[in-house]
C-alpha positions as CSV (number, residue, x, y, z in Angstrom):
1,M,77.5,26.5,80.3
2,I,77.2,23.8,83.1
3,T,76.6,26.4,85.5
4,F,73.6,27.6,83.7
5,W,72.3,24.0,83.5
6,I,73.0,23.5,87.3
7,I,71.0,26.6,88.0
8,A,67.9,26.0,85.7
9,G,67.7,22.6,87.2
10,L,67.4,24.1,90.7
11,L,64.8,26.4,89.4
12,I,63.1,23.9,88.0
13,A,63.2,21.8,91.0
14,V,61.8,24.5,93.2
15,T,58.7,25.3,90.8
16,L,57.9,21.4,91.1
17,L,58.2,21.9,94.6
18,V,55.7,24.8,94.8
19,L,53.2,23.1,92.2
20,L,53.4,20.2,94.0
21,L,52.9,20.7,97.5
22,P,49.4,21.9,97.6
23,L,48.4,18.7,95.7
24,L,50.0,16.6,98.2
25,R,48.4,18.4,101.1
26,R,45.0,18.1,99.3
27,G,43.6,21.7,100.5
28,N,45.1,21.2,104.2
29,S,45.8,24.7,104.2
30,S,42.6,26.8,105.0
31,K,43.8,30.5,104.4
32,S,46.5,32.1,102.6
33,T,47.8,35.7,101.9
34,T,46.7,36.5,98.6
35,H,48.9,38.2,95.8
36,S,46.6,41.3,95.7
37,E,47.0,41.6,99.6
38,V,50.7,41.4,99.4
39,N,50.5,44.1,96.6
40,L,48.7,46.5,98.3
41,S,51.1,46.1,101.5
42,V,54.1,47.1,99.1
43,Y,51.8,50.0,98.0
44,R,51.4,51.2,101.6
45,D,54.8,50.8,102.5
46,Q,56.0,52.5,99.2
47,L,53.1,55.1,99.3
48,R,54.6,56.2,103.1
49,E,57.7,56.7,101.5
50,L,56.6,59.0,98.9
51,D,54.7,61.0,101.5
52,A,57.6,61.4,103.4
53,D,59.8,62.4,100.6
54,L,57.2,64.9,99.8
55,A,57.1,66.0,103.3
56,G,60.7,66.6,103.4
57,G,61.3,68.4,100.4
58,I,62.7,65.6,98.4
59,L,60.2,65.4,95.6
60,N,57.9,68.6,94.6
61,E,54.4,68.4,94.0
62,V,54.3,67.2,90.3
63,Q,57.2,64.5,90.9
64,Y,55.0,63.3,93.9
65,Q,51.9,62.9,91.5
66,N,53.9,61.6,88.9
67,A,55.5,58.8,91.3
68,R,52.1,58.2,93.0
69,S,50.3,57.5,89.3
70,D,53.3,55.2,88.2
71,L,53.0,52.9,91.4
72,E,49.3,52.6,91.4
73,S,49.6,51.7,87.8
74,R,51.9,48.7,88.6
75,V,49.9,47.7,91.4
76,L,46.7,47.6,89.2
77,E,48.6,45.6,86.6
78,D,50.0,43.2,89.1
79,S,46.7,42.8,91.1
80,G,45.0,42.0,87.7
81,T,47.7,39.6,86.9
82,A,47.0,38.2,90.3
83,E,43.3,37.6,90.1
84,I,43.8,35.5,87.2
85,A,46.7,33.4,88.4
86,T,45.1,32.7,92.1
87,A,41.9,31.7,90.4
88,P,41.1,28.4,92.5
89,S,40.9,24.8,90.4
90,T,37.2,23.6,89.9
91,D,38.7,20.1,90.8
92,S,41.4,19.5,93.5
93,R,41.1,15.3,93.5
94,W,44.7,15.1,91.8
95,G,45.7,11.4,91.0
96,N,49.3,9.8,91.3
97,A,49.1,9.5,87.4
98,S,48.5,13.6,87.1
99,I,51.3,14.4,89.6
100,A,53.8,12.0,88.0
101,A,52.9,13.6,84.5
102,L,53.4,17.1,86.0
103,V,56.9,15.9,87.2
104,I,58.0,14.9,83.7
105,S,56.0,17.4,81.7
106,V,57.4,20.8,83.7
107,P,61.1,20.2,83.0
108,V,60.5,18.9,79.4
109,L,58.4,22.1,78.5
110,A,60.7,24.4,80.2
111,I,63.7,23.2,78.2
112,A,61.6,23.3,75.0
113,L,60.4,26.6,75.4
114,Y,63.7,27.9,76.1
115,F,65.0,26.8,72.9
116,I,62.1,28.2,71.2
117,L,61.4,31.4,72.7
118,G,64.8,32.0,74.7
119,T,68.2,32.8,73.6
120,P,70.2,30.0,73.4
121,A,73.2,31.6,71.9
122,G,73.6,33.7,75.0
123,L,74.9,30.8,76.8
124,K,78.0,31.4,74.8
125,P,80.3,34.0,76.6
126,Q,81.8,35.3,72.8
127,I,78.1,36.5,71.8
128,Q,77.0,39.6,73.2
129,T,73.2,39.6,73.8
130,A,70.7,42.3,73.7
131,A,69.4,43.8,77.1
132,V,66.3,43.3,78.4
133,D,63.8,45.9,78.3
134,K,62.2,45.8,81.7
135,A,59.9,49.0,81.1
136,H,56.7,47.7,79.7
137,P,54.2,50.4,80.5
138,A,50.7,49.2,79.9
139,T,49.1,50.5,76.6
140,P,45.9,52.8,77.1
141,E,43.8,50.2,76.5
142,Q,45.2,47.9,79.1
143,F,45.5,50.5,82.0
144,E,41.6,51.3,80.6
145,A,41.0,47.3,81.4
146,M,42.8,47.6,84.6
147,V,40.9,50.3,85.9
148,T,37.7,48.8,84.9
149,W,38.8,45.6,86.8
150,L,39.5,47.4,90.0
151,A,35.8,49.1,89.7
152,E,34.4,45.8,89.7
153,Q,36.6,44.3,92.7
154,L,35.3,47.7,94.5
155,K,31.8,46.5,94.0
156,A,32.6,43.2,96.0
157,E,35.1,45.5,98.6
158,P,32.8,48.7,98.8
159,D,34.5,49.5,102.2
160,N,38.2,49.3,100.8
161,A,39.0,53.2,101.3
162,E,42.8,52.5,99.6
163,G,41.2,50.8,96.6
164,W,38.9,53.9,96.1
165,V,41.9,56.2,96.5
166,M,43.6,54.3,93.8
167,L,40.7,54.0,91.3
168,A,40.0,58.0,91.9
169,R,43.9,58.4,90.8
170,S,43.2,56.1,88.0
171,Y,40.4,57.7,86.8
172,T,42.3,61.1,87.1
173,A,45.0,59.5,84.7
174,L,42.1,58.4,82.3
175,K,40.9,62.3,82.3
176,R,37.3,60.7,83.8
177,Y,37.3,63.7,86.3
178,Q,33.7,63.2,87.4
179,D,34.3,59.3,88.1
180,A,37.5,60.5,89.9
181,S,35.5,63.0,92.3
182,A,32.8,60.3,92.9
183,A,35.6,57.7,93.9
184,Y,37.4,60.5,96.3
185,S,34.1,61.3,97.7
186,R,33.4,57.5,98.6
187,A,37.2,57.0,99.9
188,V,36.7,60.3,102.2
189,A,33.3,58.7,103.6
190,L,35.5,56.2,104.8
191,Q,38.2,57.6,105.9
192,P,37.0,61.4,107.3
193,N,40.4,62.1,108.5
194,N,42.5,61.1,106.5
195,A,44.0,64.8,105.4
196,S,45.8,63.6,102.1
197,V,42.4,62.0,100.7
198,L,40.5,65.3,101.9
199,A,43.0,67.4,100.3
200,D,43.1,65.7,96.8
201,H,39.3,65.4,97.0
202,A,39.2,69.2,97.4
203,D,41.6,69.8,94.4
204,M,39.5,67.3,92.2
205,L,36.3,69.2,92.7
206,A,38.1,72.6,92.7
207,M,39.2,71.6,89.1
208,L,35.8,70.2,88.2
209,K,34.1,73.4,89.7
210,Q,36.6,75.9,88.2
211,T,36.9,77.5,91.8
212,L,38.2,76.6,95.3
213,Q,35.5,78.7,96.9
214,G,32.5,76.9,98.6
215,E,32.6,73.0,99.0
216,P,36.4,72.6,98.0
217,E,37.6,75.1,100.4
218,K,35.5,73.6,103.1
219,I,37.0,70.2,102.4
220,V,40.6,71.9,102.3
221,Q,39.9,72.9,106.2
222,Q,38.6,70.0,107.0
223,A,41.9,68.3,106.0
224,L,43.8,70.6,107.6
225,K,41.8,70.2,110.9
226,A,42.7,66.2,110.6
227,D,46.6,67.3,109.8
228,P,47.6,70.8,110.4
229,D,50.8,70.3,108.4
230,N,49.2,68.7,105.5
231,L,51.5,70.5,102.5
232,K,48.9,70.0,100.1
233,A,46.0,71.3,102.1
234,L,48.2,74.4,103.0
235,S,48.6,75.0,99.5
236,L,45.2,74.9,98.5
237,A,44.1,77.1,101.9
238,G,46.7,79.7,100.5
239,S,45.3,79.4,96.8
240,A,41.6,79.7,98.0
241,A,42.5,82.7,99.9
242,F,44.5,84.2,97.0
243,E,41.5,83.5,94.7
244,R,39.4,85.6,96.9
245,K,41.9,88.1,96.7
246,D,42.6,87.7,100.8
247,Y,46.2,88.1,100.0
248,Q,47.2,88.7,103.9
249,E,45.6,85.1,104.4
250,A,47.4,83.6,101.6
251,I,50.7,84.8,102.6
252,K,49.9,83.1,106.2
253,W,49.4,79.6,104.7
254,W,52.2,79.8,102.6
255,Q,54.4,80.9,105.2
256,K,53.6,77.9,106.9
257,I,54.6,75.7,104.3
258,L,58.1,77.4,104.2
259,N,58.2,76.9,108.0
260,L,57.7,73.2,107.2
261,L,60.2,72.8,104.7
262,P,64.1,72.5,104.6
263,T,65.7,75.5,103.6
264,D,67.3,73.6,100.7
265,S,64.1,72.2,99.4
266,P,63.3,72.4,95.5
267,V,59.6,73.7,96.9
268,V,60.9,76.8,98.9
269,A,61.4,78.8,95.7
270,A,58.1,78.3,94.0
271,I,56.4,78.9,97.7
272,S,58.7,82.0,98.3
273,A,57.6,83.2,94.8
274,S,53.7,82.9,95.3
275,I,54.1,84.9,98.7
276,N,56.0,87.7,96.9
277,E,53.0,87.7,94.3
278,A,50.6,88.0,96.9
279,R,52.5,90.7,99.0
280,G,52.9,92.8,95.4
281,L,48.9,92.4,94.8
282,A,48.5,93.4,98.5
283,G,50.4,96.4,98.0
284,L,53.1,95.3,100.4
285,P,57.0,95.2,99.9
286,P,58.7,91.7,98.7
287,A,60.3,89.9,101.6
288,A,63.5,90.9,102.6
289,D,65.2,87.9,101.7
290,A,63.5,87.4,98.1
291,P,66.0,87.5,94.9
292,P,66.0,90.7,93.1
293,S,64.3,88.9,89.9
294,E,61.6,88.0,92.3
295,K,61.5,91.8,93.8
296,V,60.9,92.9,90.2
297,S,58.2,90.2,89.3
298,A,56.2,91.0,92.4
299,Q,56.1,94.6,91.5
300,S,55.0,94.2,88.1
301,T,52.7,91.6,88.2
302,V,49.5,94.2,88.4
303,A,50.8,95.6,85.3
304,N,51.5,92.6,83.2
305,G,49.5,89.7,84.8
306,S,46.2,90.4,82.6
307,V,44.2,90.4,79.8
308,S,41.0,92.2,78.8
309,G,38.5,92.6,75.9
310,T,34.7,91.8,75.3
311,I,32.7,88.9,75.1
312,R,30.1,88.7,72.4
313,L,27.4,86.1,71.4
314,D,26.7,85.1,67.8
315,P,23.2,86.2,67.0
316,A,22.4,82.8,65.4
317,F,23.1,81.4,68.7
318,K,20.7,83.6,70.6
319,A,17.6,81.5,71.0
320,R,19.6,78.7,72.8
321,V,21.1,80.8,75.7
322,A,18.8,81.5,78.7
323,D,19.6,84.3,80.6
324,T,20.7,81.8,84.1
325,D,23.2,79.9,81.7
326,T,26.6,80.0,83.0
327,V,29.3,81.7,81.1
328,F,32.9,80.6,82.1
329,I,35.5,83.0,80.7
330,F,39.2,81.8,80.8
331,A,43.0,82.4,80.0
332,R,45.1,79.2,79.1
333,V,48.4,78.4,78.0
334,V,49.0,78.4,74.2
335,G,48.8,74.5,73.3
336,G,48.0,74.1,76.8
337,E,44.0,72.5,76.2
338,R,44.4,69.6,78.9
339,K,46.0,71.9,81.6
340,P,44.3,74.1,84.1
341,P,43.1,77.5,83.3
342,L,45.8,80.4,84.1
343,A,42.7,82.5,85.1
344,V,39.1,81.9,85.3
345,M,35.9,84.0,85.9
346,R,31.9,83.3,85.6
347,K,29.1,85.3,84.0
348,T,25.6,84.4,83.4
349,G,24.1,84.5,80.1
350,K,21.8,87.5,80.9
351,D,25.2,89.4,81.3
352,L,26.3,89.2,77.2
353,P,27.6,90.6,75.9
354,F,30.0,92.4,78.8
355,D,33.4,93.3,79.1
356,F,35.9,91.5,81.0
357,T,39.2,91.3,82.8
358,L,41.3,88.2,83.6
359,D,44.3,88.9,86.2
360,D,46.3,86.9,88.5
361,S,43.9,86.8,91.2
362,M,41.8,84.9,89.5
363,S,44.8,82.1,89.1
364,M,43.7,78.4,90.2
365,A,47.1,77.6,91.6
366,P,50.1,79.7,92.8
367,G,53.1,80.6,90.3
368,F,50.5,79.0,87.5
369,N,49.2,82.3,86.4
370,I,48.7,84.7,83.1
371,S,52.0,86.9,84.1
372,S,53.7,83.6,84.2
373,V,53.8,83.1,80.7
374,T,54.3,85.5,77.4
375,N,51.0,84.4,75.1
376,V,47.7,83.2,76.2
377,I,44.4,82.0,74.5
378,V,41.5,83.7,76.0
379,G,38.1,81.4,75.6
380,A,34.6,81.8,76.5
381,R,32.2,78.8,77.0
382,I,28.4,79.0,77.8
383,S,27.3,75.9,79.9
384,K,23.5,75.2,81.0
385,S,24.9,72.5,83.6
386,G,26.9,75.2,84.9
387,N,29.8,72.5,84.9
388,A,33.2,74.0,84.0
389,T,34.1,70.3,82.0
390,P,33.0,70.9,78.2
391,S,30.0,68.6,77.2
392,S,28.1,68.2,74.1
393,N,25.8,71.4,72.9
394,D,28.0,73.6,75.2
395,L,28.7,77.1,73.2
396,E,32.3,78.4,73.0
397,G,34.7,80.9,71.2
398,F,38.3,81.4,71.4
399,S,40.9,84.3,70.7
400,K,43.8,83.9,68.6
401,P,47.0,83.7,70.8
402,V,47.4,87.1,72.6
403,K,50.4,88.4,74.3
404,T,49.9,88.9,78.1
405,G,49.0,92.5,79.1
406,Q,46.8,92.8,75.9
407,K,43.4,95.0,75.8
408,D,40.5,95.0,73.6
409,I,40.8,91.2,72.6
410,V,36.9,90.4,71.2
411,I,35.9,86.9,71.5
412,T,32.8,85.9,69.6
413,I,30.8,82.6,70.8
414,D,30.0,81.1,67.7
415,S,30.8,77.1,67.7
416,E,29.1,74.2,69.7
417,V,30.9,71.9,71.4
418,E,30.9,68.3,69.7
């Protein structure tokens, strides 16, 4: 116990020193590094480590994104705290009486608070105290508040590129995808040669548009021009080629990823499976070094990786649909409302009713396609804005869960998105 009180006394002394020095100096220090600047420095270092782990195959893309989101949440929380903690005092003229009061009150309050809020019984070796839970993730409301705080900070620092990237990722976590896209756009304007930011921006645009064709693919190529070895940009380039059924081009991009990764990287298996899927669709034999299970999968993809049927419109909604309205038809994982679709295609209102076929060539990401699951839900949505993200007054209809490979599915667009 004596040791504890010695340590406590030293900590109190250090605390007093920290508190008193600024008062005694009376503003002699003109500048100091803010807590938020330190946070950003640490964030940059840890972010570089994550990027190195991704490039080296230590982390796969999902693990990388989760770790990065967690890192950004912690930086946001620390930065929000720092903003409050470092607010300047409105009156720096402290008298001797105030300093003396501080010297007396700090240790008294510290000891009193310990006995009120602490665990004095923990000083007794024979009593086991509960371990402190260091994991205190922010609640959704707290995270929303931190994101709002960051957005406000960027109004004062509009040229803070890393801040815009952090804001974009935070909006993504909140599923505010349009806001995320706008934040990425700002970050790209500030860092036009940052391949990682460009790839993330292209990925977000592709999700909003439900296609990598057009502007997303242009941004991917811009990222590859800045860094020809950027793994995410290479993956997206392959997916864009796969989407337009240029399987040879997709194989070329994905093969480059394999050339960059160590053979024991956990990503290798997934990329190899995607390459063999593309080879199968191109009518090529599976790669010689592919495992037997992948060879079978590649050969059977065309037969099993599709669903087909008819899209109809409820006559009650006919007057609300224009010929130019966009119709999205998509297949998704059962229970995967918040996941990207397994396959997607577009039509227009004038095509209704029409027959459809969704297959693996319409996948948004390699390895995440119809043939990778046994059951899917097929849906159709009419959007006047042409935006794939559902909005109020859109019209939609869904099938019940159906088995992969099923034909003659009938979907009636008969409800309104609220």
